[in-house]
C-alpha positions in Angstrom: -2.4 -70.5 -138.7 1.3 -69.8 -138.5 2.7 -66.8 -140.2 6.3 -66.7 -141.5 6.8 -63.1 -141.1 10.8 -63.1 -142.6 11.4 -60.8 -145.1 11.5 -62.0 -149.1 15.1 -61.3 -149.3 17.8 -61.5 -146.7 18.4 -58.1 -145.8 19.4 -56.6 -142.5 17.0 -54.5 -140.7 19.6 -52.5 -139.7 22.7 -51.2 -141.4 25.9 -50.6 -139.0 28.3 -48.0 -140.4 31.9 -47.6 -138.6 33.5 -44.3 -139.6 37.2 -43.5 -139.2 38.0 -39.9 -138.4 41.2 -38.3 -137.3 41.6 -37.5 -133.8 42.0 -34.0 -134.6 39.0 -33.6 -137.0 37.0 -35.9 -134.2 37.5 -33.0 -131.8 35.9 -30.5 -134.4 32.8 -32.9 -135.1 31.9 -33.8 -132.0 31.1 -31.7 -128.8 32.8 -32.4 -125.1 30.5 -35.3 -124.1 28.6 -36.1 -127.4 28.2 -39.5 -128.0 29.8 -39.8 -131.5 28.0 -42.6 -133.1 25.0 -40.2 -132.0 26.6 -37.3 -134.0 27.2 -39.3 -136.6 23.6 -40.4 -136.8 22.3 -36.7 -136.6 24.1 -35.6 -139.2 23.2 -38.2 -141.6 19.7 -37.5 -140.7 19.5 -33.3 -140.7 20.9 -34.1 -144.4 18.4 -36.7 -145.5 16.1 -34.4 -144.6 17.4 -31.1 -146.3 18.2 -33.0 -149.4 14.6 -34.8 -149.1 15.7 -37.9 -149.6 14.4 -38.9 -146.1 10.5 -37.8 -144.9 9.9 -36.1 -141.4 8.5 -39.6 -140.9 11.6 -41.3 -141.9 13.8 -39.0 -139.9 11.6 -39.3 -137.1 12.0 -43.0 -136.8 16.4 -42.9 -137.8 16.5 -40.6 -134.8 14.4 -42.7 -132.2 11.7 -40.0 -131.5 7.8 -40.9 -130.7 6.6 -37.6 -131.8 6.8 -35.1 -134.6 7.1 -32.7 -131.7 10.4 -34.0 -130.8 11.5 -34.2 -134.5 10.4 -30.2 -135.0 12.7 -29.3 -131.8 15.6 -31.1 -133.1 15.3 -29.6 -136.5 14.8 -26.2 -135.3 17.8 -26.7 -132.6 20.0 -27.3 -135.5 18.2 -24.6 -138.1 16.9 -26.9 -140.1 13.6 -25.7 -141.9 10.7 -27.2 -143.7 11.2 -25.6 -146.5 14.3 -24.1 -147.2 14.9 -21.0 -149.8 16.8 -22.0 -152.6 17.7 -21.0 -155.7 14.1 -21.9 -157.3 12.5 -19.8 -155.1 14.8 -17.2 -155.4 14.2 -17.1 -159.1 10.5 -17.2 -158.9 10.2 -14.4 -156.5 12.6 -12.4 -159.0 10.3 -13.2 -161.5 7.1 -12.2 -159.6 9.0 -9.0 -158.7 9.3 -7.9 -162.6 5.7 -8.9 -163.1 4.7 -6.7 -160.3 6.9 -3.7 -161.6 5.6 -4.2 -164.9 2.4 -3.9 -163.8 2.6 -0.9 -161.4 1.3 -2.9 -158.3 4.7 -1.7 -156.5 4.7 1.2 -154.1 7.5 2.8 -153.4 
């Protein structure tokens, strides 16, 4: 039995993107000795993960990491935390504080 494993559509499995960045800005975006393509890929991965457009698994695949530990180390090195504290979190904490104050459960 022969299986045809071609995708149903003719989409590429990988996408290649070309960026044109002025030299004066490129020096600020990429550290000395760093591969500019890798720096751009990492920036896309970080933003994708932060915005929840990419899952941890997808981010790991995109970066070519074999384990979740590698991804965790990468995210930590770039100050990316699993659950960033956002406006919704602040509002929820504010409401909780109001409730605790009204119930007299806060100690000074």
